[in-house]
C-alpha positions as CSV (number, residue, x, y, z in Angstrom):
1,M,-1.1,-52.7,-8.6
2,S,-1.3,-53.1,-4.7
3,D,-3.0,-50.7,-2.6
4,T,-0.3,-50.9,-0.3
5,L,3.2,-49.7,-0.2
6,T,6.4,-51.5,1.2
7,D,7.7,-50.0,4.5
8,H,9.5,-47.0,4.1
9,P,13.2,-47.0,5.1
10,H,13.1,-43.5,6.8
11,L,11.5,-45.4,9.9
12,S,15.1,-46.7,10.8
13,A,17.5,-44.6,8.9
14,P,19.9,-42.0,10.6
15,I,18.2,-38.9,11.1
16,G,21.0,-36.6,10.3
17,R,21.7,-38.4,7.0
18,T,18.2,-38.9,6.0
19,M,17.9,-35.0,6.2
20,F,20.8,-34.2,4.3
21,N,20.0,-36.7,1.7
22,L,16.3,-35.2,1.2
23,A,17.3,-31.3,2.1
24,A,20.4,-30.9,-0.1
25,P,18.7,-31.2,-3.7
26,N,15.9,-28.8,-2.3
27,S,18.4,-26.7,-0.7
28,I,20.3,-26.5,-3.8
29,A,17.1,-25.8,-6.1
30,M,16.4,-22.8,-3.5
31,F,19.6,-21.4,-3.6
32,I,19.4,-21.4,-7.5
33,N,15.7,-19.8,-6.9
34,M,17.3,-17.5,-4.9
35,M,19.7,-16.2,-7.4
36,A,16.8,-15.9,-9.7
37,I,14.9,-13.4,-7.5
38,S,17.7,-11.4,-7.3
39,A,18.3,-11.4,-10.9
40,E,14.9,-10.2,-11.1
41,A,15.3,-7.4,-8.9
42,Y,18.6,-6.5,-10.7
43,F,17.4,-6.3,-13.8
44,V,14.1,-4.3,-13.0
45,G,16.6,-2.0,-11.0
46,L,18.3,-1.1,-14.0
47,H,15.1,1.4,-15.1
48,G,15.3,3.5,-12.1
49,V,14.0,3.1,-8.2
50,V,10.8,3.7,-9.6
51,P,10.1,0.5,-11.0
52,L,12.0,-0.9,-8.2
53,A,9.7,0.7,-5.6
54,G,6.7,-1.0,-7.8
55,L,8.2,-4.2,-7.7
56,A,8.9,-4.0,-3.8
57,L,5.2,-3.4,-3.3
58,V,3.7,-6.2,-5.3
59,F,6.4,-8.4,-4.6
60,P,4.9,-9.7,-1.3
61,L,1.7,-10.4,-2.6
62,F,3.6,-12.5,-5.6
63,L,5.6,-14.4,-2.8
64,M,2.3,-15.1,-1.0
65,M,1.0,-17.2,-4.1
66,N,4.0,-19.3,-3.4
67,T,4.2,-19.5,0.2
68,L,0.3,-20.3,0.0
69,S,0.9,-22.9,-2.8
70,A,4.0,-24.7,-1.7
71,G,4.3,-23.7,2.1
72,A,0.6,-23.8,3.2
73,I,-1.8,-25.7,0.9
74,G,1.4,-27.8,-0.6
75,G,2.8,-28.4,3.1
76,A,-0.5,-29.9,3.7
77,V,-0.4,-32.0,0.6
78,S,3.1,-33.2,1.2
79,G,2.3,-33.7,5.0
80,L,-0.8,-35.9,4.1
81,M,1.0,-37.9,1.3
82,A,4.1,-38.9,3.8
83,R,1.7,-39.9,6.4
84,Y,0.0,-42.3,4.0
85,A,2.8,-43.6,2.9
86,G,4.0,-44.2,6.4
87,A,0.7,-46.1,7.1
88,N,1.6,-47.9,3.7
89,D,-2.0,-46.8,1.8
90,R,-1.7,-46.0,-1.9
91,A,-5.0,-45.3,-2.7
92,S,-5.4,-42.5,-0.6
93,A,-2.3,-41.0,-1.4
94,E,-3.0,-40.9,-5.1
95,A,-6.7,-39.9,-4.1
96,I,-4.9,-36.9,-2.3
97,A,-2.4,-35.7,-5.1
98,F,-5.8,-35.7,-7.6
99,H,-7.6,-33.6,-5.0
100,A,-4.7,-31.4,-4.5
101,V,-4.8,-30.4,-8.0
102,L,-8.2,-29.4,-8.2
103,V,-7.9,-27.3,-4.9
104,G,-5.0,-25.6,-6.3
105,V,-7.0,-24.4,-9.6
106,G,-9.4,-23.3,-7.5
107,F,-7.3,-21.1,-5.2
108,S,-5.7,-19.8,-8.4
109,G,-8.8,-18.7,-9.8
110,F,-9.8,-17.1,-6.7
111,F,-6.8,-15.0,-6.6
112,A,-6.8,-13.9,-10.1
113,A,-10.2,-12.6,-10.2
114,L,-9.4,-10.7,-6.8
115,F,-6.0,-9.1,-8.0
116,L,-7.1,-8.3,-11.7
117,L,-10.3,-6.6,-10.5
118,G,-9.4,-5.1,-7.3
119,G,-5.3,-4.7,-8.0
120,E,-5.3,-1.0,-8.3
121,A,-7.3,-0.2,-5.2
122,I,-5.1,-3.0,-3.3
123,F,-2.0,-0.9,-4.1
124,T,-3.1,2.2,-3.6
125,L,-4.6,1.2,0.1
126,L,-0.6,0.2,0.6
127,G,0.6,3.6,-0.3
128,A,1.6,3.4,-3.9
129,R,0.9,6.8,-5.8
130,D,1.9,8.0,-9.5
131,G,4.6,5.8,-11.2
132,V,4.7,3.4,-8.5
133,L,1.3,2.6,-8.9
134,E,1.4,2.4,-12.4
135,Q,4.7,0.2,-12.2
136,A,2.9,-2.2,-9.7
137,I,-0.4,-2.4,-11.8
138,V,1.8,-3.6,-14.7
139,Y,3.5,-6.3,-12.9
140,S,0.4,-7.5,-11.0
141,N,-2.0,-7.9,-13.9
142,I,1.1,-10.2,-16.0
143,C,1.4,-12.2,-12.7
144,F,-2.2,-12.8,-11.7
145,A,-3.4,-13.6,-15.0
146,G,-1.0,-16.6,-15.1
147,V,-1.3,-17.7,-11.3
148,A,-2.5,-20.9,-12.1
149,T,0.7,-21.7,-13.3
150,I,2.4,-20.8,-10.1
151,W,-0.4,-23.1,-8.0
152,V,-0.5,-26.2,-10.1
153,S,3.6,-26.2,-10.3
154,N,3.7,-25.9,-6.3
155,I,1.2,-28.7,-5.8
156,L,2.7,-30.9,-8.0
157,G,6.1,-30.1,-6.1
158,A,4.6,-31.0,-2.8
159,I,3.2,-34.3,-4.1
160,L,6.7,-35.4,-5.1
161,R,8.2,-34.3,-1.7
162,G,5.7,-35.8,0.1
163,L,6.8,-39.0,-1.1
164,G,9.9,-38.0,-0.7
165,E,11.2,-37.6,-4.5
166,M,13.0,-34.7,-3.6
167,K,15.2,-34.9,-7.2
168,P,12.9,-34.8,-9.6
169,S,10.8,-31.7,-7.7
170,A,14.5,-30.0,-7.3
171,F,15.4,-30.3,-11.0
172,W,12.5,-29.1,-12.3
173,G,12.7,-26.1,-9.7
174,V,16.5,-25.6,-11.1
175,V,14.8,-25.6,-15.0
176,A,12.3,-23.1,-14.1
177,S,15.1,-20.6,-12.1
178,S,17.3,-20.9,-15.4
179,V,14.4,-20.2,-17.7
180,Q,13.3,-17.3,-15.3
181,V,17.0,-15.7,-15.3
182,V,17.2,-15.6,-19.1
183,S,14.1,-15.1,-20.2
184,C,14.3,-12.2,-17.5
185,M,17.2,-10.8,-18.9
186,V,15.9,-10.9,-22.6
187,L,12.6,-9.5,-21.9
188,V,13.3,-6.6,-19.2
189,I,16.4,-5.0,-20.7
190,G,15.8,-6.3,-24.3
191,L,18.2,-8.1,-26.7
192,G,18.8,-7.8,-30.5
193,P,15.5,-7.1,-32.0
194,I,13.4,-8.1,-28.8
195,E,12.4,-4.3,-27.0
196,A,13.1,-4.0,-23.3
197,M,9.5,-4.1,-21.6
198,G,10.6,-3.1,-18.0
199,I,8.9,-4.7,-15.2
200,G,6.1,-6.4,-17.5
201,G,9.1,-8.5,-18.9
202,A,9.9,-9.5,-15.0
203,A,6.4,-10.7,-15.0
204,W,6.1,-12.4,-18.1
205,S,9.6,-14.4,-17.3
206,A,8.2,-15.7,-14.0
207,I,4.9,-17.2,-15.4
208,L,6.9,-19.0,-18.4
209,A,9.2,-20.3,-15.9
210,Y,6.5,-21.8,-13.5
211,G,4.6,-22.9,-16.9
212,V,7.9,-25.1,-17.8
213,S,8.1,-26.5,-14.2
214,T,4.3,-27.6,-14.2
215,I,4.6,-29.6,-17.6
216,G,7.9,-31.1,-16.5
217,Q,6.4,-32.4,-12.9
218,A,3.3,-33.3,-14.5
219,I,5.0,-35.6,-17.1
220,H,6.9,-37.3,-14.2
221,L,4.1,-38.1,-11.9
222,R,2.2,-39.7,-15.0
223,R,4.6,-42.2,-15.9
224,A,3.4,-45.7,-15.8
225,T,6.7,-47.2,-14.0
226,R,5.7,-45.3,-10.9
227,Q,4.1,-46.9,-7.6
228,I,1.9,-43.6,-7.1
229,R,0.9,-42.1,-9.9
230,L,-1.0,-38.7,-10.4
231,R,-4.2,-40.2,-12.0
232,V,-8.0,-39.2,-11.9
233,T,-9.6,-40.5,-9.2
234,P,-13.6,-40.4,-7.9
235,I,-14.2,-37.2,-6.2
236,E,-14.6,-37.4,-2.4
237,R,-15.4,-34.7,0.2
238,R,-12.9,-36.1,2.6
239,Y,-9.6,-35.6,0.6
240,F,-11.0,-32.2,0.1
241,V,-11.8,-31.5,4.1
242,E,-8.2,-33.1,4.8
243,I,-6.5,-30.9,2.7
244,I,-8.2,-27.6,3.1
245,S,-8.5,-28.2,7.1
246,I,-4.9,-28.5,7.5
247,G,-4.2,-26.0,4.7
248,L,-6.1,-23.2,5.6
249,T,-4.7,-23.1,9.3
250,A,-1.5,-23.0,7.6
251,S,-2.4,-20.5,5.3
252,I,-3.0,-18.2,8.5
253,A,0.5,-18.2,9.0
254,S,1.3,-17.5,5.1
255,F,-0.9,-15.0,5.1
256,C,0.4,-13.0,7.7
257,M,4.3,-13.8,7.1
258,I,3.3,-11.8,3.9
259,G,0.8,-9.7,5.4
260,T,3.6,-8.4,8.1
261,N,6.0,-7.5,5.0
262,I,2.9,-5.7,3.1
263,V,2.3,-4.0,6.3
264,I,6.1,-3.0,6.9
265,S,6.0,-1.8,3.0
266,G,3.0,0.0,3.3
267,F,4.6,2.1,6.4
268,A,8.0,2.6,4.5
269,A,6.1,3.7,1.4
270,R,5.0,6.9,3.6
271,L,9.0,7.5,3.7
272,G,8.8,8.0,-0.3
273,P,10.0,5.8,-2.7
274,E,13.2,6.0,-1.7
275,A,12.8,4.2,1.7
276,L,10.2,1.5,-0.1
277,A,12.7,0.7,-2.5
278,G,15.4,0.4,0.1
279,F,13.3,-2.1,2.5
280,G,12.5,-3.6,-0.7
281,I,15.7,-5.0,-1.2
282,G,16.3,-5.7,2.8
283,L,12.6,-7.6,2.6
284,R,14.0,-9.5,0.0
285,L,16.8,-10.8,1.9
286,E,14.2,-12.2,4.4
287,F,12.1,-13.8,1.6
288,I,14.9,-15.5,0.1
289,M,15.6,-17.2,3.8
290,I,12.2,-18.9,3.2
291,P,13.3,-21.3,0.1
292,L,16.4,-22.0,1.8
293,V,14.9,-22.9,5.3
294,F,12.1,-24.5,2.9
295,G,14.7,-27.1,1.8
296,V,15.2,-28.6,5.4
297,G,11.3,-27.9,6.1
298,A,10.4,-30.0,3.1
299,A,12.7,-32.9,4.4
300,C,11.0,-32.4,7.8
301,I,7.4,-32.4,6.7
302,N,8.2,-35.8,4.8
303,M,10.7,-37.4,7.5
304,I,8.0,-36.4,10.2
305,G,4.8,-37.3,8.5
306,I,5.8,-40.9,7.9
307,H,6.9,-41.2,11.2
308,Y,3.4,-40.1,12.5
309,G,1.7,-42.3,9.7
310,A,3.6,-45.4,11.5
311,G,3.1,-44.1,15.0
312,Q,6.6,-43.1,15.8
313,I,5.7,-40.0,17.5
314,D,9.2,-39.4,19.8
315,R,11.5,-40.0,17.1
316,A,9.1,-37.3,14.8
317,H,10.2,-34.8,17.5
318,K,13.8,-35.6,17.7
319,I,13.2,-34.9,13.7
320,G,11.9,-31.6,14.4
321,W,14.4,-30.3,16.7
322,F,17.6,-31.5,14.5
323,G,15.5,-29.4,11.7
324,A,15.2,-26.9,13.7
325,A,18.8,-26.7,14.7
326,V,20.0,-26.5,11.3
327,A,17.7,-24.0,10.0
328,I,18.8,-21.4,12.7
329,A,22.5,-22.3,11.9
330,I,21.6,-21.3,8.2
331,S,19.3,-18.2,8.5
332,G,21.1,-16.9,11.6
333,T,24.9,-17.2,9.8
334,I,23.4,-15.3,6.5
335,G,22.1,-12.9,8.8
336,M,24.7,-11.8,10.5
337,F,26.8,-11.8,7.6
338,F,24.4,-8.9,5.7
339,A,24.4,-7.4,9.0
340,L,28.1,-6.6,8.9
341,F,28.5,-6.4,5.5
342,P,24.8,-4.9,4.0
343,S,26.6,-3.2,1.0
344,L,27.7,-6.5,-0.7
345,L,23.5,-6.5,-1.0
346,T,22.2,-3.2,-1.5
347,D,24.8,-2.1,-4.0
348,L,23.4,-4.8,-6.3
349,F,20.3,-3.3,-6.9
350,T,20.3,0.3,-6.7
351,D,23.2,3.5,-7.1
352,N,20.3,5.6,-5.2
353,L,22.1,6.5,-2.1
354,A,18.7,7.1,-0.4
355,A,17.8,3.6,-1.0
356,R,21.1,2.0,-0.2
357,L,20.8,3.8,3.3
358,A,17.0,2.2,3.8
359,A,18.2,-0.9,3.0
360,S,21.6,-0.8,5.1
361,T,19.4,0.4,8.4
362,Y,17.0,-2.7,7.9
363,L,19.9,-5.2,7.3
364,R,21.9,-3.9,10.4
365,I,18.8,-4.1,12.6
366,V,16.9,-6.7,11.4
367,A,19.3,-9.3,9.8
368,P,21.1,-10.5,13.1
369,F,17.7,-11.7,14.3
370,Y,17.2,-14.1,11.3
371,G,18.1,-17.0,13.7
372,F,14.5,-16.8,15.2
373,L,13.0,-17.0,11.5
374,G,14.9,-20.0,10.6
375,L,13.6,-21.5,14.1
376,G,9.9,-20.6,13.1
377,L,10.0,-21.4,9.6
378,C,11.2,-24.7,10.0
379,L,8.9,-25.6,12.7
380,Y,6.1,-24.5,11.0
381,F,7.1,-26.6,7.8
382,A,7.7,-29.5,10.5
383,S,4.0,-28.7,12.4
384,Q,2.4,-29.8,8.5
385,G,4.0,-33.1,8.8
386,T,2.2,-33.8,12.2
387,G,-1.0,-32.2,10.6
388,R,-1.2,-30.0,13.8
389,V,-0.5,-26.3,12.8
390,L,-2.6,-24.3,15.1
391,W,0.4,-23.0,16.8
392,A,2.6,-22.3,14.0
393,A,-0.4,-19.8,12.7
394,I,-0.6,-18.4,16.3
395,G,3.2,-17.5,15.8
396,N,2.5,-16.0,12.6
397,V,-0.4,-13.8,13.9
398,T,1.6,-12.7,17.0
399,R,4.6,-11.2,14.3
400,F,1.9,-9.7,12.4
401,S,0.2,-8.1,15.0
402,I,3.4,-6.4,16.3
403,A,4.5,-5.0,12.9
404,F,0.9,-3.5,12.6
405,F,0.3,-1.7,15.6
406,G,4.1,-0.9,16.3
407,G,4.0,0.6,12.9
408,T,0.7,2.4,13.4
409,L,2.3,3.5,17.0
410,L,5.3,4.8,15.1
411,L,2.7,6.9,12.7
412,H,0.8,8.1,15.3
413,Y,3.5,9.5,17.7
414,D,5.3,10.9,14.4
415,A,8.3,8.5,15.1
416,L,7.9,6.7,11.9
417,T,11.7,6.4,10.7
418,A,13.7,3.6,8.7
419,Q,15.4,2.6,12.0
420,N,12.2,2.3,14.5
421,L,10.3,0.5,12.0
422,S,13.3,-1.7,11.5
423,W,13.4,-2.4,15.0
424,V,9.9,-3.2,15.2
425,M,10.6,-6.3,12.6
426,S,13.3,-7.4,15.0
427,I,10.8,-7.6,17.8
428,G,8.6,-9.5,16.0
429,L,10.6,-12.0,14.6
430,V,11.8,-12.7,18.2
431,F,8.4,-13.1,19.4
432,Y,7.6,-15.4,16.0
433,G,10.3,-18.1,16.6
434,S,10.1,-18.3,20.1
435,V,6.1,-18.6,20.4
436,I,6.5,-21.7,17.9
437,A,9.2,-23.2,19.8
438,A,7.6,-23.0,23.0
439,S,4.5,-24.5,21.7
440,V,6.2,-27.5,20.4
441,K,8.0,-28.1,23.5
442,L,5.0,-27.7,25.8
443,G,3.3,-30.8,23.4
444,A,1.4,-28.9,20.5
445,W,2.4,-31.8,18.4
446,R,0.8,-34.5,20.7
447,V,-2.5,-33.0,20.8
448,G,-5.4,-35.8,20.0
449,L,-2.8,-38.5,20.5
450,A,-4.0,-41.4,22.4
451,K,-2.4,-41.8,25.5
């Protein structure tokens, strides 16, 4: 096989049509994933508000594994694969793919040790007590024992997306979501001779789903007919540096993104398990926005990375702004819909009136600002295609700081209510999207480029 690739067709193809063709498979897969996430909460909610509150506390940490592996480290991998493809360098693309899998295995081992050994202390610090703490530990221990399946599956998906192979990545995402829904129904509520496992069944179903996805994507990437294959290459420090230097900076964004929701959940826990469960329902809509926008963002990573690799910087900027406009339209429309009709979401998960009220309060105040969430998220993903992610991280740090210090002030002045906490989230979203967009407009994607 040659060490070079053919010139990439994206360099001259229409932006809108190309983005649609790349984003559509991901968006469909992510929509189905959204349904699987919602189904998990629904089945757990059948066991009462306490398991639902435990799930609400752990779920941000579980999602953190996804955003780190698929969005941060995975985004760095996709961007590097795309830039090497744009530069016609097959050997480096294959080396990045192999080193990325090793990085994923390493990170999964770290997080497994952290949460299996220190999970109880972490959840206690976040405000979990009694039954909520017990439920959180059950879910966490199972998920983090099998966290390697999450990391490797998402790294393999990132490799495929970086090569522009959205359809196989999306296919195995749909298969995994289908496996999760069916197994979750069986394991959480029981079926025939299989006894109900409660929240533990939800955790096992997630690990099973990611395991299936890992196997399927690995087989696809190993096929001998492929121009770029997943294979063992000589280990070189520079490939680890490339992945980790970009990935760790992007990880700041991921930590802050999830950290913001963990902090808000911690403050909500001080209002009682009903408020925590209600905010968990509201925050779940934001978590749903992430995979939906990721469909567009993954297309931006691929297209922008290819254009940067080929030196077409101005056209790469046009792609980024086009993707941002699409993301604003998607997230803003969904946010306004559920702000107007919150009961369509809240009534799915619980019949507890106090939990429904907290969730409705969150949605009416925060969801109208989801356009800023879509703007920031899309430009964060697009930044990974350029390899310049510092300002995307700063935007997330800004939002986290507003959530932390805003909630702390509310607690200090005895003003911690569901309404006030929701306004803190809204203010954070406005700053988040605005900071990242302003940085791109002012030249953050051109730093380090030759004049």
